[in-house]
Backbone bond lengths (Angstrom), bond angles and torsions (degrees), N, CA, C in turn:
res aa  C-N    CA-C-N  psi(-1)  N-CA   C-N-CA  omega(-1)  CA-C   N-CA-C  phi
1 M - - - 1.459 - - 1.529 108.03 -
2 D 1.333 115.04 136.65 1.465 118.68 179.03 1.523 109.90 -132.57
3 S 1.310 115.90 -176.79 1.462 120.75 -176.06 1.533 112.40 -71.98
4 K 1.305 118.07 -3.46 1.464 121.55 178.91 1.530 110.98 -97.32
5 T 1.320 117.67 13.20 1.455 122.06 178.78 1.530 109.07 -62.34
6 T 1.325 116.62 134.24 1.463 120.72 -177.81 1.527 111.22 -78.66
7 L 1.329 115.25 166.73 1.464 120.22 176.36 1.529 110.54 -59.72
8 Q 1.319 117.13 -42.96 1.467 120.57 -179.80 1.532 111.01 -63.02
9 E 1.325 116.82 -39.38 1.468 120.22 178.16 1.530 111.01 -66.33
10 L 1.327 116.75 -41.93 1.463 120.36 177.81 1.525 110.55 -63.40
11 K 1.317 116.05 -43.27 1.467 121.34 178.38 1.530 110.08 -58.98
12 A 1.320 117.28 -42.27 1.465 121.80 178.77 1.528 111.33 -67.01
13 L 1.318 117.43 -38.82 1.465 120.87 178.16 1.523 111.18 -64.37
14 V 1.332 117.01 -41.43 1.469 120.95 177.32 1.524 109.33 -63.68
15 K 1.312 116.94 -45.19 1.473 121.17 179.22 1.519 110.64 -58.72
16 D 1.315 116.60 -44.66 1.468 121.50 179.43 1.526 110.86 -62.86
17 F 1.321 117.70 -42.97 1.463 122.75 178.31 1.532 110.03 -58.35
18 I 1.330 116.12 -46.79 1.475 122.00 -179.63 1.527 110.23 -64.47
19 N 1.335 116.12 -46.54 1.465 120.90 -178.90 1.522 112.60 -60.87
20 K 1.318 117.09 -41.97 1.473 120.90 -178.44 1.527 112.27 -63.16
21 R 1.312 117.36 -20.41 1.469 121.92 -178.52 1.538 112.30 -106.88
22 N 1.331 115.79 1.84 1.459 121.71 -179.07 1.537 111.19 56.38
23 W 1.326 115.82 44.29 1.455 121.78 -177.69 1.529 112.92 -99.62
24 E 1.340 117.98 4.00 1.462 120.15 -176.48 1.525 111.64 -54.07
25 K 1.329 116.56 -37.92 1.471 120.72 -177.19 1.528 112.52 -63.26
26 Y 1.328 116.62 -21.83 1.469 120.67 179.18 1.524 112.03 -92.62
27 H 1.305 116.58 -11.02 1.463 121.15 -173.48 1.518 111.51 -101.95
28 N 1.334 114.70 57.82 1.462 120.89 174.66 1.529 107.81 -89.98
29 P 1.332 117.41 158.71 1.477 120.00 -175.46 1.534 114.38 -54.05
30 K 1.322 118.52 -41.49 1.470 120.74 -178.87 1.518 111.18 -62.67
31 D 1.326 116.73 -51.22 1.465 120.24 -178.57 1.523 111.92 -66.00
32 L 1.321 116.66 -34.21 1.466 119.72 177.42 1.524 111.35 -68.01
33 A 1.342 117.10 -39.84 1.470 119.98 176.79 1.525 110.22 -61.46
34 E 1.332 116.16 -42.67 1.470 119.85 177.05 1.529 110.57 -61.68
35 S 1.319 116.60 -43.47 1.470 120.56 -178.21 1.522 111.72 -65.19
36 I 1.331 116.82 -37.72 1.468 120.26 176.52 1.529 109.67 -60.30
37 C 1.331 116.22 -45.00 1.474 120.39 179.52 1.523 111.73 -64.27
38 I 1.307 116.78 -41.76 1.471 120.99 -179.32 1.522 110.03 -63.61
39 E 1.323 116.44 -46.54 1.471 119.17 -179.90 1.531 111.21 -67.02
40 A 1.338 117.16 -36.16 1.469 119.89 176.43 1.521 110.35 -63.64
41 A 1.327 116.66 -37.02 1.471 120.51 177.26 1.529 110.43 -66.06
42 E 1.317 117.08 -37.26 1.469 119.65 176.97 1.526 110.88 -66.13
43 L 1.319 117.14 -35.71 1.463 120.96 174.15 1.524 109.75 -64.57
44 L 1.315 116.53 -45.97 1.464 121.43 179.90 1.520 111.73 -61.50
45 E 1.314 116.59 -36.11 1.467 120.73 -178.82 1.526 111.82 -59.01
46 I 1.316 117.53 -32.50 1.471 121.15 178.10 1.526 110.27 -60.22
47 F 1.330 116.11 -34.04 1.462 121.69 -175.44 1.522 113.67 -90.93
48 Q 1.324 116.25 -6.66 1.467 120.06 -176.99 1.525 110.66 -56.71
49 W 1.294 116.10 129.99 1.453 126.54 176.39 1.527 114.56 73.37
50 A 1.323 118.02 0.33 1.466 120.02 176.64 1.527 109.20 -88.75
51 T 1.310 116.10 148.94 1.465 119.39 174.96 1.530 108.13 -82.59
52 A 1.318 115.26 160.04 1.462 119.89 177.64 1.529 110.49 -57.94
53 E 1.328 116.30 -39.30 1.465 120.89 -179.89 1.535 111.19 -63.55
54 E 1.330 115.83 -43.35 1.467 119.84 179.33 1.531 111.58 -57.95
55 T 1.316 115.65 -41.54 1.459 119.25 -173.66 1.524 112.65 -63.14
56 F 1.324 117.64 -29.34 1.462 119.20 177.68 1.520 111.89 -67.13
57 S 1.330 117.44 -29.64 1.466 120.55 179.75 1.525 111.91 -70.93
58 W 1.309 117.00 -15.92 1.467 121.18 -177.97 1.521 113.01 -68.77
59 K 1.333 117.31 -15.07 1.462 120.14 177.46 1.525 111.13 -55.41
60 S 1.326 116.02 -31.33 1.463 120.30 -178.03 1.530 112.56 -102.05
61 D 1.319 117.12 11.61 1.471 121.71 178.19 1.526 108.22 -109.90
62 P 1.356 116.85 99.87 1.466 120.34 -175.48 1.528 114.37 -54.82
63 S 1.326 118.71 -37.94 1.462 119.31 -177.99 1.530 110.90 -68.08
64 K 1.334 117.25 -40.49 1.466 120.66 178.91 1.529 110.24 -67.83
65 I 1.324 116.23 -48.11 1.459 119.62 -175.69 1.529 110.75 -66.25
66 D 1.327 117.69 -34.73 1.467 120.40 177.09 1.523 111.19 -65.66
67 S 1.325 117.52 -40.45 1.464 120.87 177.13 1.527 110.75 -64.19
68 I 1.319 116.47 -41.59 1.466 120.84 178.64 1.528 110.18 -64.20
69 K 1.316 116.44 -44.80 1.473 120.50 178.48 1.523 110.99 -58.82
70 D 1.316 116.96 -45.07 1.467 120.68 -179.30 1.517 111.78 -61.37
71 E 1.317 117.17 -47.45 1.463 120.19 -177.85 1.522 111.59 -69.67
72 L 1.319 116.63 -39.63 1.459 120.46 177.20 1.532 110.32 -62.86
73 A 1.325 116.21 -41.78 1.470 120.50 176.89 1.523 110.81 -62.45
74 D 1.337 117.61 -41.54 1.467 120.37 177.75 1.526 111.30 -58.62
75 V 1.334 116.54 -44.39 1.468 120.62 178.79 1.526 109.49 -59.38
76 L 1.309 116.38 -48.33 1.464 120.15 -176.92 1.526 112.24 -67.70
77 I 1.308 117.62 -37.21 1.468 120.36 177.56 1.524 110.11 -59.87
78 Y 1.326 117.12 -44.30 1.466 119.43 177.45 1.536 111.01 -67.13
79 C 1.326 117.44 -34.28 1.462 120.03 176.07 1.534 110.61 -64.17
80 F 1.325 116.93 -43.07 1.465 120.18 176.78 1.525 110.66 -63.13
81 S 1.314 116.90 -39.34 1.456 120.76 178.54 1.528 110.88 -64.65
82 M 1.335 117.07 -39.52 1.457 121.29 175.72 1.531 109.80 -62.02
83 A 1.319 116.73 -44.54 1.466 120.95 178.64 1.527 110.36 -60.39
84 N 1.328 116.82 -39.70 1.465 120.41 177.05 1.520 110.59 -64.63
85 A 1.319 117.21 -45.58 1.467 121.36 -176.45 1.528 111.73 -63.14
86 L 1.337 116.69 -32.33 1.462 120.72 -176.20 1.530 113.26 -108.94
87 D 1.337 116.89 9.49 1.474 121.97 -179.82 1.526 112.23 53.09
88 I 1.317 115.93 49.08 1.462 121.90 179.07 1.526 109.29 -99.24
89 D 1.311 115.51 130.20 1.463 121.80 173.99 1.531 106.18 -84.30
90 L 1.322 116.44 105.70 1.458 120.55 -175.23 1.523 113.04 -64.26
91 S 1.319 117.50 -38.12 1.470 119.96 178.63 1.521 109.77 -59.60
92 E 1.328 116.40 -46.88 1.461 121.06 179.31 1.534 110.74 -63.86
93 A 1.330 117.13 -44.27 1.464 121.06 -179.38 1.529 111.15 -61.33
94 I 1.325 116.67 -43.31 1.470 121.07 -179.36 1.525 110.14 -66.42
95 L 1.324 116.84 -44.46 1.462 119.93 179.86 1.529 111.25 -62.15
96 K 1.327 117.33 -42.91 1.472 120.74 178.28 1.522 111.26 -64.39
97 K 1.337 116.92 -40.40 1.470 120.17 179.96 1.530 110.59 -67.47
98 L 1.330 117.51 -40.33 1.467 119.99 176.63 1.529 110.77 -62.08
99 E 1.323 116.48 -38.34 1.464 120.93 177.74 1.533 110.24 -63.31
100 K 1.333 117.03 -44.84 1.469 121.04 176.71 1.523 110.48 -60.44
101 N 1.341 116.67 -43.98 1.466 120.88 -178.94 1.523 111.72 -65.94
102 E 1.335 117.05 -34.07 1.472 120.54 177.06 1.528 110.09 -60.20
103 K 1.332 116.66 -40.97 1.465 121.11 179.64 1.525 111.27 -73.35
104 K 1.330 115.86 -39.79 1.463 120.95 -177.15 1.533 112.14 -72.69
105 Y 1.323 116.07 -35.33 1.467 121.46 -176.88 1.531 110.45 -127.05
106 P 1.320 118.49 70.71 1.469 119.41 -179.80 1.528 110.76 -60.36
107 A 1.311 115.78 137.73 1.461 121.52 -174.95 1.526 112.62 -56.77
108 E 1.325 116.06 -39.69 1.468 118.79 -177.54 1.522 111.81 -65.94
109 K 1.317 118.16 -26.45 1.460 121.41 179.67 1.539 112.42 -91.23
110 Y 1.327 116.38 -31.13 1.472 120.30 -173.10 1.526 113.04 -111.00
111 F 1.305 119.05 7.45 1.462 121.54 -178.66 1.528 111.01 -56.77
112 G 1.332 116.62 120.15 1.460 121.95 177.68 1.515 114.54 75.28
113 R 1.328 117.98 8.14 1.466 122.43 -178.17 1.521 109.72 -115.86
114 A 1.304 116.91 135.74 1.458 120.71 176.83 1.527 111.16 -87.61
115 R 1.307 118.32 -20.06 1.470 122.46 -178.43 1.506 111.12 -127.34
C-alpha cells in the first residue's frame, strides 16, 4: 500500500479491518457519527490554546505532526466506515459537494473572503 491508494481501496481496507474483527454490529450510522465527532474533538484538542501562527510551525515538529496524522486518520477511518455502512460512494459525494460549493461560493465573489 502506498500514498497513491484510491478512496475505494481505502474504503475496502477499512471494511476488511472491521470484518476481520466482527465489529460490523458496532458500526451503525448513529455510533459512527458519534465516533467521527469524538475523533474530530481529539484532533481539535491538539490545537487548543495554540495560535494560528504557532500551528504552522508544527510542520517541522514530528511529535505534533504525528499526533495530528493519527487523529486525522481516525476521523477518516470512521468516515470510510460510515460510507461502507450506508453504501455511499465517497468520490461521487465529494465531487457533488464541490459542485454545490462552486455554485454557492463562486470564486469571483468569494476570492480571499472567509464570509
